[in-house]
PyMOL commands that place a pseudoatom at each C-alpha (Angstrom):
pseudoatom trace, name=CA, resn=UNK, resi=1, chain=A, elem=C, hetatm=0, pos=[0.045, 0.004, 0.029]
pseudoatom trace, name=CA, resn=UNK, resi=2, chain=A, elem=C, hetatm=0, pos=[1.649, 3.143, -1.237]
pseudoatom trace, name=CA, resn=UNK, resi=3, chain=A, elem=C, hetatm=0, pos=[0.979, 6.804, -0.468]
pseudoatom trace, name=CA, resn=UNK, resi=4, chain=A, elem=C, hetatm=0, pos=[-2.180, 8.306, -1.820]
pseudoatom trace, name=CA, resn=UNK, resi=5, chain=A, elem=C, hetatm=0, pos=[-2.036, 11.341, -3.930]
pseudoatom trace, name=CA, resn=UNK, resi=6, chain=A, elem=C, hetatm=0, pos=[-2.881, 13.834, -1.275]
pseudoatom trace, name=CA, resn=UNK, resi=7, chain=A, elem=C, hetatm=0, pos=[0.051, 12.580, 0.895]
pseudoatom trace, name=CA, resn=UNK, resi=8, chain=A, elem=C, hetatm=0, pos=[2.421, 12.680, -2.183]
pseudoatom trace, name=CA, resn=UNK, resi=9, chain=A, elem=C, hetatm=0, pos=[1.362, 16.330, -2.999]
pseudoatom trace, name=CA, resn=UNK, resi=10, chain=A, elem=C, hetatm=0, pos=[1.912, 17.322, 0.705]
pseudoatom trace, name=CA, resn=UNK, resi=11, chain=A, elem=C, hetatm=0, pos=[5.486, 15.842, 0.548]
pseudoatom trace, name=CA, resn=UNK, resi=12, chain=A, elem=C, hetatm=0, pos=[5.938, 17.821, -2.747]
pseudoatom trace, name=CA, resn=UNK, resi=13, chain=A, elem=C, hetatm=0, pos=[4.800, 20.991, -0.963]
pseudoatom trace, name=CA, resn=UNK, resi=14, chain=A, elem=C, hetatm=0, pos=[7.406, 20.507, 1.711]
pseudoatom trace, name=CA, resn=UNK, resi=15, chain=A, elem=C, hetatm=0, pos=[9.991, 19.738, -0.909]
pseudoatom trace, name=CA, resn=UNK, resi=16, chain=A, elem=C, hetatm=0, pos=[9.045, 22.799, -2.947]
pseudoatom trace, name=CA, resn=UNK, resi=17, chain=A, elem=C, hetatm=0, pos=[9.840, 24.926, 0.078]
pseudoatom trace, name=CA, resn=UNK, resi=18, chain=A, elem=C, hetatm=0, pos=[13.248, 23.187, 0.580]
pseudoatom trace, name=CA, resn=UNK, resi=19, chain=A, elem=C, hetatm=0, pos=[14.092, 23.722, -3.054]
pseudoatom trace, name=CA, resn=UNK, resi=20, chain=A, elem=C, hetatm=0, pos=[13.151, 27.218, -2.915]
pseudoatom trace, name=CA, resn=UNK, resi=21, chain=A, elem=C, hetatm=0, pos=[10.897, 26.815, -6.062]
pseudoatom trace, name=CA, resn=UNK, resi=22, chain=A, elem=C, hetatm=0, pos=[7.960, 29.181, -6.032]
pseudoatom trace, name=CA, resn=UNK, resi=23, chain=A, elem=C, hetatm=0, pos=[6.282, 27.813, -9.167]
pseudoatom trace, name=CA, resn=UNK, resi=24, chain=A, elem=C, hetatm=0, pos=[6.530, 24.242, -7.709]
pseudoatom trace, name=CA, resn=UNK, resi=25, chain=A, elem=C, hetatm=0, pos=[5.032, 25.494, -4.604]
pseudoatom trace, name=CA, resn=UNK, resi=26, chain=A, elem=C, hetatm=0, pos=[1.974, 26.987, -6.263]
pseudoatom trace, name=CA, resn=UNK, resi=27, chain=A, elem=C, hetatm=0, pos=[1.452, 23.856, -8.391]
pseudoatom trace, name=CA, resn=UNK, resi=28, chain=A, elem=C, hetatm=0, pos=[1.791, 21.108, -5.659]
pseudoatom trace, name=CA, resn=UNK, resi=29, chain=A, elem=C, hetatm=0, pos=[-0.531, 23.466, -3.303]
pseudoatom trace, name=CA, resn=UNK, resi=30, chain=A, elem=C, hetatm=0, pos=[-3.122, 23.531, -5.792]
pseudoatom trace, name=CA, resn=UNK, resi=31, chain=A, elem=C, hetatm=0, pos=[-2.703, 19.674, -6.358]
pseudoatom trace, name=CA, resn=UNK, resi=32, chain=A, elem=C, hetatm=0, pos=[-2.738, 18.901, -2.847]
pseudoatom trace, name=CA, resn=UNK, resi=33, chain=A, elem=C, hetatm=0, pos=[-6.040, 20.964, -2.435]
pseudoatom trace, name=CA, resn=UNK, resi=34, chain=A, elem=C, hetatm=0, pos=[-7.549, 18.982, -5.546]
pseudoatom trace, name=CA, resn=UNK, resi=35, chain=A, elem=C, hetatm=0, pos=[-6.665, 15.661, -3.931]
pseudoatom trace, name=CA, resn=UNK, resi=36, chain=A, elem=C, hetatm=0, pos=[-8.387, 16.508, -0.485]
pseudoatom trace, name=CA, resn=UNK, resi=37, chain=A, elem=C, hetatm=0, pos=[-5.584, 18.170, 1.553]
pseudoatom trace, name=CA, resn=UNK, resi=38, chain=A, elem=C, hetatm=0, pos=[-6.909, 21.046, 3.837]
pseudoatom trace, name=CA, resn=UNK, resi=39, chain=A, elem=C, hetatm=0, pos=[-5.055, 24.301, 4.453]
pseudoatom trace, name=CA, resn=UNK, resi=40, chain=A, elem=C, hetatm=0, pos=[-3.787, 23.198, 7.844]
pseudoatom trace, name=CA, resn=UNK, resi=41, chain=A, elem=C, hetatm=0, pos=[-2.112, 20.219, 6.302]
pseudoatom trace, name=CA, resn=UNK, resi=42, chain=A, elem=C, hetatm=0, pos=[-0.557, 22.361, 3.678]
pseudoatom trace, name=CA, resn=UNK, resi=43, chain=A, elem=C, hetatm=0, pos=[0.681, 24.911, 6.270]
pseudoatom trace, name=CA, resn=UNK, resi=44, chain=A, elem=C, hetatm=0, pos=[2.237, 21.976, 8.242]
pseudoatom trace, name=CA, resn=UNK, resi=45, chain=A, elem=C, hetatm=0, pos=[4.068, 20.695, 5.101]
pseudoatom trace, name=CA, resn=UNK, resi=46, chain=A, elem=C, hetatm=0, pos=[5.254, 24.168, 4.503]
pseudoatom trace, name=CA, resn=UNK, resi=47, chain=A, elem=C, hetatm=0, pos=[6.674, 24.469, 8.041]
pseudoatom trace, name=CA, resn=UNK, resi=48, chain=A, elem=C, hetatm=0, pos=[8.316, 20.935, 7.691]
pseudoatom trace, name=CA, resn=UNK, resi=49, chain=A, elem=C, hetatm=0, pos=[9.955, 22.288, 4.431]
pseudoatom trace, name=CA, resn=UNK, resi=50, chain=A, elem=C, hetatm=0, pos=[11.200, 25.346, 6.178]
pseudoatom trace, name=CA, resn=UNK, resi=51, chain=A, elem=C, hetatm=0, pos=[12.618, 23.327, 9.035]
pseudoatom trace, name=CA, resn=UNK, resi=52, chain=A, elem=C, hetatm=0, pos=[14.595, 21.032, 6.589]
pseudoatom trace, name=CA, resn=UNK, resi=53, chain=A, elem=C, hetatm=0, pos=[15.724, 24.065, 4.581]
pseudoatom trace, name=CA, resn=UNK, resi=54, chain=A, elem=C, hetatm=0, pos=[16.874, 25.779, 7.657]
pseudoatom trace, name=CA, resn=UNK, resi=55, chain=A, elem=C, hetatm=0, pos=[18.844, 22.802, 9.015]
pseudoatom trace, name=CA, resn=UNK, resi=56, chain=A, elem=C, hetatm=0, pos=[20.406, 22.156, 5.580]
pseudoatom trace, name=CA, resn=UNK, resi=57, chain=A, elem=C, hetatm=0, pos=[21.331, 25.795, 5.213]
pseudoatom trace, name=CA, resn=UNK, resi=58, chain=A, elem=C, hetatm=0, pos=[23.007, 25.843, 8.844]
pseudoatom trace, name=CA, resn=UNK, resi=59, chain=A, elem=C, hetatm=0, pos=[25.014, 22.647, 7.770]
pseudoatom trace, name=CA, resn=UNK, resi=60, chain=A, elem=C, hetatm=0, pos=[25.982, 24.205, 4.596]
pseudoatom trace, name=CA, resn=UNK, resi=61, chain=A, elem=C, hetatm=0, pos=[27.155, 27.277, 6.291]
pseudoatom trace, name=CA, resn=UNK, resi=62, chain=A, elem=C, hetatm=0, pos=[29.303, 25.237, 8.607]
pseudoatom trace, name=CA, resn=UNK, resi=63, chain=A, elem=C, hetatm=0, pos=[30.740, 23.338, 5.878]
pseudoatom trace, name=CA, resn=UNK, resi=64, chain=A, elem=C, hetatm=0, pos=[31.474, 26.111, 3.738]
pseudoatom trace, name=CA, resn=UNK, resi=65, chain=A, elem=C, hetatm=0, pos=[33.296, 28.134, 6.679]
pseudoatom trace, name=CA, resn=UNK, resi=66, chain=A, elem=C, hetatm=0, pos=[35.368, 25.028, 7.214]
pseudoatom trace, name=CA, resn=UNK, resi=67, chain=A, elem=C, hetatm=0, pos=[36.392, 25.137, 3.523]
pseudoatom trace, name=CA, resn=UNK, resi=68, chain=A, elem=C, hetatm=0, pos=[37.256, 28.760, 3.731]
pseudoatom trace, name=CA, resn=UNK, resi=69, chain=A, elem=C, hetatm=0, pos=[39.469, 27.996, 6.695]
pseudoatom trace, name=CA, resn=UNK, resi=70, chain=A, elem=C, hetatm=0, pos=[41.236, 25.326, 4.869]
pseudoatom trace, name=CA, resn=UNK, resi=71, chain=A, elem=C, hetatm=0, pos=[41.747, 27.728, 1.796]
pseudoatom trace, name=CA, resn=UNK, resi=72, chain=A, elem=C, hetatm=0, pos=[43.313, 30.274, 4.183]
pseudoatom trace, name=CA, resn=UNK, resi=73, chain=A, elem=C, hetatm=0, pos=[45.647, 27.716, 5.755]
pseudoatom trace, name=CA, resn=UNK, resi=74, chain=A, elem=C, hetatm=0, pos=[46.916, 26.395, 2.458]
pseudoatom trace, name=CA, resn=UNK, resi=75, chain=A, elem=C, hetatm=0, pos=[47.418, 29.936, 0.941]
pseudoatom trace, name=CA, resn=UNK, resi=76, chain=A, elem=C, hetatm=0, pos=[50.056, 30.659, 3.537]
pseudoatom trace, name=CA, resn=UNK, resi=77, chain=A, elem=C, hetatm=0, pos=[52.170, 27.579, 2.909]
for i in range(1, 77): cmd.bond("trace and resi %d" % i, "trace and resi %d" % (i + 1))
show_as sticks, trace
zoom trace
């Protein structure tokens, strides 16, 4: 038993937020509503996407800072 279309579209809503894709968000929000999602579920999917995006951005900031430090150290050798 797989996910139904409503759940798939809610996942896509969250993924659209994480990908910073406004056209994707519009499309998948409309599709989620079409498949029976309510506004509360869509809002929850959006918040989940924001949380993932925030965590990924923090990890990337840490990672890129470590590369910057490596580049500075190797420039002096």
